[in-house]
N, C-alpha and C positions, 0 to 999 in steps of 0.2 A: 528966108532964114530969116526968124528972129535970134535976138542976142541970146538966149536963154538955150536955144539948141545946139548955137555955135559953143557957146562955153562947156555943156553938154560932151560933145563932141571931142572938142579938146582933150578934155578931163577924160573922157572913157580912151583917148589915144594915147593920152601918158602913162594909165596904169596898164594899159597892153605893152605898153614897151618896158615898162620897167619889168610886168611881170616875166616878158621875154631875156629881159636880162640877168636873170636870178640864174646861178649854177646849179645842174641837178646832177647830185648825185649818183641818180641810176645811171648817168652815161658812162661812168668811167671802165675801166678795161681790169680791175680787177674787183671780184667777187667780193661784198662784204659779209662776211661771218656775222649767223646769228645763232645762239641756242634757244627754244622758245619752249618753257614747259608748260605741261596741262598736268591739269588733277584728277582724271578720270575717263572712263570710256560714256560719254552723252552726246547725245545729239547734235551738243550745245560747240561742238568740236569740231563737228563735220566741215564748217569752210577752211578751217586749217589743215585739217586731212587733205581734202581737193585741193587747195592749191599745193601743196604738196604735190600729190601724184602727178599734180597737172602741169607741174613744172612753174607755175607762175609767177613764181619768186624770179627765178632765175632770167626770165623777162626785163627786169631791173635791178639787176646785179645784185641778190642777194644770197649766199648760200646756207639755207634753213638745215635746221637740224631738228626736230624735235624729242623731247624727251618727256617720260611718263614719270612724274614725283606723285604720289597717292597723296599724301599728308598734307595737310597747310603749311604745319611747323616748318620742315625739312625745304617746302616750296621757297617761305621767305628767308629764310636762312642760304638757299641755293643765290636766289635773289640780291640779297644783301651780297654776299661773297665774291658776286661778279658770273658765278656762273651760269646766269638765263637772265635772259632781256624781257 
């Protein structure tokens, strides 16, 4: 092994150890409650509903509530008021 490979291996090991040391919020015992709004019924909201129906958010400790807010202005008001994320 030449010096470049050794240096690369050391850097990769340090980065991997640093990433393992980062605390993860998904492993907490208490679920995080999130309210998410959407503006209408169209195909681009499909991933949101598939994840909700399959319960994939619960796997990561998230309690998801999906709220329909039809117009753009009330949607922005709810976001600024803290009702949705």
